[in-house]
Backbone bond lengths (Angstrom), bond angles and torsions (degrees), N, CA, C in turn:
res aa  C-N    CA-C-N  psi(-1)  N-CA   C-N-CA  omega(-1)  CA-C   N-CA-C  phi
1 M - - - 1.434 - - 1.514 112.01 -
2 S 1.289 114.65 -34.31 1.446 117.65 -177.65 1.520 111.72 -64.46
3 K 1.319 117.92 -30.52 1.459 120.50 177.70 1.525 110.65 -67.26
4 K 1.320 116.26 -43.59 1.465 119.34 178.59 1.521 110.80 -63.18
5 T 1.319 115.94 -42.14 1.446 120.53 -179.95 1.525 110.30 -62.32
6 S 1.313 116.77 -42.23 1.458 118.96 -179.38 1.518 111.37 -66.90
7 K 1.327 116.48 -37.49 1.466 118.64 177.23 1.534 110.27 -64.41
8 T 1.312 115.55 -40.21 1.458 119.54 179.86 1.521 110.00 -64.24
9 R 1.332 116.68 -40.35 1.460 119.79 179.02 1.517 110.80 -66.38
10 K 1.323 116.71 -37.75 1.467 119.89 177.95 1.524 110.05 -64.60
11 D 1.331 115.97 -42.55 1.469 120.34 178.31 1.526 110.42 -62.59
12 A 1.327 117.27 -41.06 1.454 121.18 179.84 1.523 110.43 -64.57
13 K 1.363 116.59 -41.18 1.466 120.24 178.26 1.517 110.26 -64.25
14 A 1.323 116.83 -40.24 1.467 120.35 179.54 1.522 110.61 -64.87
15 S 1.322 116.25 -39.48 1.466 118.81 179.76 1.519 110.81 -71.36
16 D 1.361 117.45 -34.09 1.467 120.32 176.20 1.522 110.42 -64.53
17 Q 1.332 116.92 -36.21 1.458 120.45 179.31 1.525 110.89 -71.01
18 A 1.335 117.84 -28.96 1.462 120.97 -179.99 1.530 111.35 -76.78
19 R 1.307 116.71 -27.86 1.463 120.18 -175.89 1.525 113.63 -63.26
20 P 1.335 120.47 -42.51 1.464 117.60 179.75 1.524 112.83 -58.62
21 S 1.324 118.13 -37.87 1.465 119.03 179.00 1.517 110.91 -68.83
22 E 1.346 117.52 -33.94 1.459 120.36 175.61 1.527 110.27 -65.86
23 K 1.326 116.95 -40.08 1.456 120.42 179.46 1.518 110.72 -63.25
24 K 1.321 117.29 -38.69 1.456 120.49 179.31 1.527 110.18 -62.25
25 A 1.319 116.55 -39.86 1.469 119.84 178.89 1.521 110.47 -66.59
26 Q 1.345 116.70 -34.96 1.465 119.93 -179.82 1.521 111.69 -74.53
27 D 1.312 118.29 -26.39 1.453 121.97 -179.07 1.520 112.68 -73.96
28 K 1.310 117.86 -14.01 1.463 120.57 178.84 1.525 109.63 -67.60
29 P 1.334 117.59 143.70 1.471 118.78 177.95 1.527 110.24 -66.24
30 P 1.315 116.54 150.03 1.472 118.64 179.94 1.526 110.24 -65.98
31 A 1.284 114.48 154.82 1.467 119.76 178.13 1.516 108.91 -63.13
32 P 1.321 117.88 143.55 1.473 119.50 -179.85 1.521 111.37 -62.64
33 V 1.330 114.03 143.70 1.462 120.39 178.13 1.527 107.48 -82.41
34 P 1.333 117.22 132.40 1.470 118.03 179.46 1.528 110.72 -60.90
35 A 1.299 116.39 143.49 1.469 121.60 179.32 1.515 110.27 -65.84
36 L 1.327 114.87 141.51 1.460 120.20 177.20 1.530 108.84 -78.73
37 P 1.320 116.91 150.00 1.463 118.30 177.17 1.532 110.04 -62.70
38 T 1.316 116.54 143.48 1.458 120.11 -179.06 1.522 112.14 -78.25
39 E 1.303 118.46 -22.81 1.455 121.38 178.43 1.520 109.61 -94.00
40 A 1.327 115.74 136.22 1.464 120.36 178.55 1.522 109.25 -72.56
41 V 1.299 114.37 138.06 1.456 120.13 178.11 1.522 106.93 -110.99
42 C 1.318 117.18 122.45 1.461 121.83 -178.93 1.517 109.22 -111.21
43 D 1.307 114.95 127.65 1.452 118.36 171.17 1.530 107.56 -94.63
44 A 1.305 116.30 -176.63 1.470 120.68 -176.18 1.533 111.75 -60.43
45 A 1.330 117.02 -38.82 1.470 119.86 -179.26 1.529 110.52 -66.69
46 D 1.342 117.72 -42.84 1.460 120.79 177.79 1.523 110.45 -61.83
47 Q 1.311 116.49 -42.78 1.464 120.55 -179.24 1.529 110.72 -63.22
48 A 1.334 117.07 -37.28 1.463 120.62 178.25 1.522 110.47 -64.00
49 V 1.329 117.75 -40.44 1.454 121.35 178.53 1.522 109.81 -66.04
50 I 1.322 117.08 -41.19 1.462 120.90 -179.80 1.525 110.94 -61.18
51 Q 1.310 118.42 -32.78 1.457 122.57 -177.60 1.523 113.13 -91.89
52 A 1.318 118.86 8.64 1.468 121.84 -174.37 1.518 113.01 -57.66
53 A 1.324 119.03 -48.12 1.471 121.07 -177.79 1.516 110.89 -63.24
54 E 1.315 117.02 -40.32 1.463 120.23 179.49 1.521 111.06 -62.79
55 Q 1.316 116.99 -39.90 1.463 120.35 179.31 1.524 110.93 -67.68
56 V 1.322 117.88 -40.98 1.469 121.09 176.84 1.519 109.62 -64.14
57 Y 1.320 116.80 -43.08 1.462 122.03 178.38 1.529 110.58 -58.77
58 D 1.328 117.13 -46.43 1.468 120.66 178.53 1.527 110.96 -59.86
59 H 1.317 116.39 -40.35 1.469 119.99 178.08 1.532 110.20 -65.28
60 L 1.328 116.74 -42.93 1.465 119.96 -179.99 1.525 111.75 -63.96
61 I 1.326 117.44 -37.80 1.469 120.17 177.06 1.525 110.07 -59.17
62 T 1.308 116.92 -43.87 1.473 120.99 178.76 1.528 109.95 -61.42
63 R 1.328 116.93 -44.44 1.471 120.35 179.89 1.528 111.45 -64.99
64 V 1.330 116.71 -42.10 1.469 120.54 179.23 1.520 110.13 -64.58
65 K 1.320 117.20 -42.31 1.467 121.43 178.95 1.528 110.03 -58.88
66 D 1.323 116.32 -47.31 1.465 120.29 179.40 1.534 110.96 -63.56
67 F 1.312 116.85 -41.38 1.459 120.81 -178.82 1.527 111.14 -67.25
68 Q 1.326 117.06 -45.81 1.471 120.40 -179.91 1.526 111.77 -62.07
69 A 1.329 116.87 -30.44 1.467 120.29 179.15 1.522 111.51 -65.77
70 T 1.333 117.63 -23.26 1.468 121.11 -178.46 1.528 112.93 -96.68
71 L 1.332 117.69 -5.38 1.472 120.19 -176.96 1.525 111.32 -71.46
72 P 1.331 116.52 140.92 1.466 118.65 170.20 1.532 108.36 -62.69
73 E 1.314 116.37 154.75 1.465 120.20 -176.35 1.520 113.33 -59.85
74 N 1.320 116.90 -27.81 1.456 119.92 -176.54 1.537 113.35 -93.92
75 Y 1.344 118.14 18.22 1.468 122.85 176.82 1.514 109.43 -127.99
76 E 1.334 114.81 161.05 1.456 121.03 176.76 1.517 109.64 -132.31
77 L 1.321 115.43 170.67 1.463 121.39 -177.98 1.517 111.07 -75.53
78 G 1.305 114.53 134.86 1.455 120.88 172.43 1.514 107.83 -135.04
79 I 1.298 115.89 162.18 1.461 119.52 171.24 1.513 107.86 -127.35
80 Q 1.301 114.22 143.58 1.446 120.74 175.78 1.516 105.76 -115.71
81 L 1.317 116.02 119.32 1.458 120.91 -176.44 1.515 110.72 -82.13
82 A 1.303 115.76 123.61 1.457 121.10 -176.52 1.526 112.21 -67.59
83 N 1.312 117.63 -34.16 1.455 118.87 -174.15 1.527 114.08 -84.67
84 F 1.324 120.18 -7.22 1.454 121.82 177.50 1.520 112.00 -96.63
85 G 1.318 116.80 -8.80 1.453 120.53 178.00 1.518 112.10 68.78
86 G 1.312 115.22 -176.23 1.457 120.05 179.95 1.514 111.40 68.40
87 E 1.311 114.63 -177.30 1.456 119.31 -179.14 1.513 112.14 -118.14
88 K 1.309 117.91 26.78 1.452 120.89 178.77 1.514 109.24 -79.33
89 A 1.310 114.44 131.90 1.462 119.72 178.83 1.520 109.15 -107.85
90 L 1.287 114.89 141.20 1.455 122.14 175.18 1.525 107.55 -89.41
91 H 1.328 117.62 121.97 1.462 122.09 174.91 1.535 106.07 -77.28
92 V 1.314 116.67 105.21 1.461 121.27 -172.07 1.524 110.93 -72.97
93 R 1.321 115.00 131.25 1.468 122.17 176.59 1.519 111.57 -117.92
94 G 1.313 117.10 -12.77 1.458 119.96 178.47 1.516 111.92 -179.14
95 M 1.320 113.93 166.12 1.459 121.58 178.35 1.515 108.31 -139.77
96 G 1.314 114.49 158.08 1.455 119.68 176.51 1.515 110.08 -156.82
97 Y 1.313 116.20 -179.70 1.453 120.78 177.66 1.520 109.28 -149.59
98 R 1.311 114.88 159.26 1.453 123.30 174.02 1.525 105.85 -134.19
99 N 1.315 116.75 110.57 1.463 119.16 178.31 1.517 108.95 -65.50
100 P 1.288 119.25 144.50 1.447 125.09 11.94 1.519 115.73 -94.71
101 S 1.353 119.79 -9.11 1.457 115.49 -166.71 1.532 116.95 -148.51
102 I 1.312 119.64 16.96 1.460 120.40 -175.99 1.529 110.91 -115.59
103 I 1.328 115.67 131.96 1.462 123.41 173.44 1.525 106.82 -114.74
104 E 1.341 115.91 139.67 1.462 120.35 -177.82 1.529 110.09 -127.03
105 F 1.331 115.75 141.91 1.454 122.94 174.63 1.526 106.97 -122.03
106 Y 1.324 116.74 137.84 1.454 122.13 179.14 1.516 108.02 -122.28
107 G 1.321 116.47 144.42 1.456 118.65 178.10 1.502 112.80 172.53
108 L 1.339 114.10 -155.41 1.464 122.01 -176.82 1.522 109.64 -120.21
109 L 1.303 115.49 135.75 1.456 121.31 175.23 1.517 107.33 -102.22
110 D 1.309 116.68 127.55 1.472 122.37 -175.65 1.523 111.55 58.82
111 G 1.310 117.61 24.24 1.452 121.90 178.18 1.520 113.94 71.05
112 Q 1.326 117.68 8.87 1.464 119.78 -175.43 1.525 112.94 -129.46
113 A 1.299 116.41 -63.37 1.464 120.78 -172.68 1.531 110.97 -75.49
114 Q 1.339 116.08 128.32 1.457 119.79 175.51 1.523 108.09 -75.42
115 V 1.318 115.50 133.42 1.463 120.38 -178.78 1.524 110.14 -136.17
116 A 1.320 114.25 158.32 1.463 122.43 171.88 1.519 106.66 -132.95
117 V 1.308 116.27 126.46 1.452 121.63 176.75 1.520 106.53 -103.91
118 V 1.315 116.29 123.39 1.458 122.36 -178.71 1.524 106.77 -116.75
119 Q 1.338 115.99 119.09 1.458 119.13 -177.31 1.515 111.07 -134.39
120 H 1.324 114.41 147.07 1.457 121.46 172.75 1.526 107.94 -72.48
121 V 1.321 116.95 144.96 1.470 119.83 -176.71 1.521 112.03 -58.66
122 S 1.319 118.11 -27.70 1.465 119.43 179.93 1.529 112.11 -78.44
123 Q 1.323 118.16 -9.39 1.458 121.80 -177.88 1.519 113.79 -107.31
124 L 1.317 118.11 3.84 1.459 120.09 -178.57 1.515 110.50 -62.82
125 N 1.302 114.85 124.73 1.451 120.40 179.68 1.526 106.73 -161.08
126 F 1.307 116.42 92.44 1.462 119.97 -177.77 1.514 109.71 -147.36
127 L 1.306 113.69 167.34 1.452 122.80 -177.61 1.521 108.12 -114.71
128 L 1.338 117.47 123.83 1.465 120.26 170.64 1.517 105.97 -76.07
129 I 1.321 115.97 130.50 1.451 119.71 -173.87 1.527 109.98 -141.13
130 A 1.328 116.26 144.78 1.465 121.15 174.92 1.522 107.54 -83.03
131 V 1.328 115.51 125.63 1.459 119.80 179.98 1.526 109.20 -124.91
132 P 1.344 116.76 147.24 1.466 118.46 174.96 1.531 108.22 -63.13
133 P 1.299 117.77 148.09 1.464 119.68 -178.66 1.520 111.57 -64.86
134 V 1.320 114.41 163.38 1.459 121.06 175.59 1.527 107.28 -58.98
135 A 1.313 116.32 142.45 1.466 122.29 -176.33 1.528 112.45 -47.03
136 E 1.312 114.45 131.95 1.461 123.76 176.05 1.535 113.80 61.75
137 Q 1.316 117.00 27.93 1.466 120.58 175.52 1.520 109.10 -129.51
138 E 1.306 114.42 154.71 1.461 120.16 174.46 1.531 108.81 -72.17
139 P 1.342 117.39 150.21 1.470 118.90 175.65 1.534 110.87 -57.44
140 Y 1.297 115.55 138.68 1.459 122.67 -176.10 1.522 110.10 -95.42
141 R 1.322 116.87 139.22 1.467 122.08 174.26 1.516 108.22 -118.65
142 I 1.315 115.44 131.80 1.459 120.73 -179.12 1.502 109.39 -79.13
143 G 1.324 115.84 134.09 1.464 120.44 -179.91 1.512 113.43 -108.32
144 F 1.328 119.20 -33.00 1.459 124.08 -179.31 1.521 113.20 56.11
145 G 1.316 118.67 9.01 1.457 119.01 -173.05 1.508 110.51 71.37
146 A 1.311 116.62 10.59 1.456 121.93 -179.06 1.528 108.39 -114.95
147 D 1.287 116.40 175.66 1.454 121.89 -179.84 1.514 110.27 -83.02
148 L 1.306 117.21 78.86 1.465 120.55 177.30 1.485 106.21 -108.80
């Protein structure tokens, strides 16, 4: 047994002698990290994400156009937001977007208060609804500067 013990002690001494050199290597400062390029590089996937709001907006314009085509002449487009609860409809007067991910609706709440609804494209959840026009006004049709 004494031979095994002595070998173990020799191995332990050898490993203790190796540790200081390992510590010296660890004490060295890390190699510098290469500088990142100052210009952003976009691949096709990044570009698709950047254009997400615009694509959602284009889809919404198509849906609004189709919906407005079915409205009776004495009604206008409204949206009812699912996440705000209640039955208040926003009388829509316009829409917009901010890439990469924001959609905006502008209009009147209860026919009086001007409002803007700003939502992330992943949170869109609303109902297109036909609403009577604001009191003493003709029904409004959204144009968006597009062919609606």
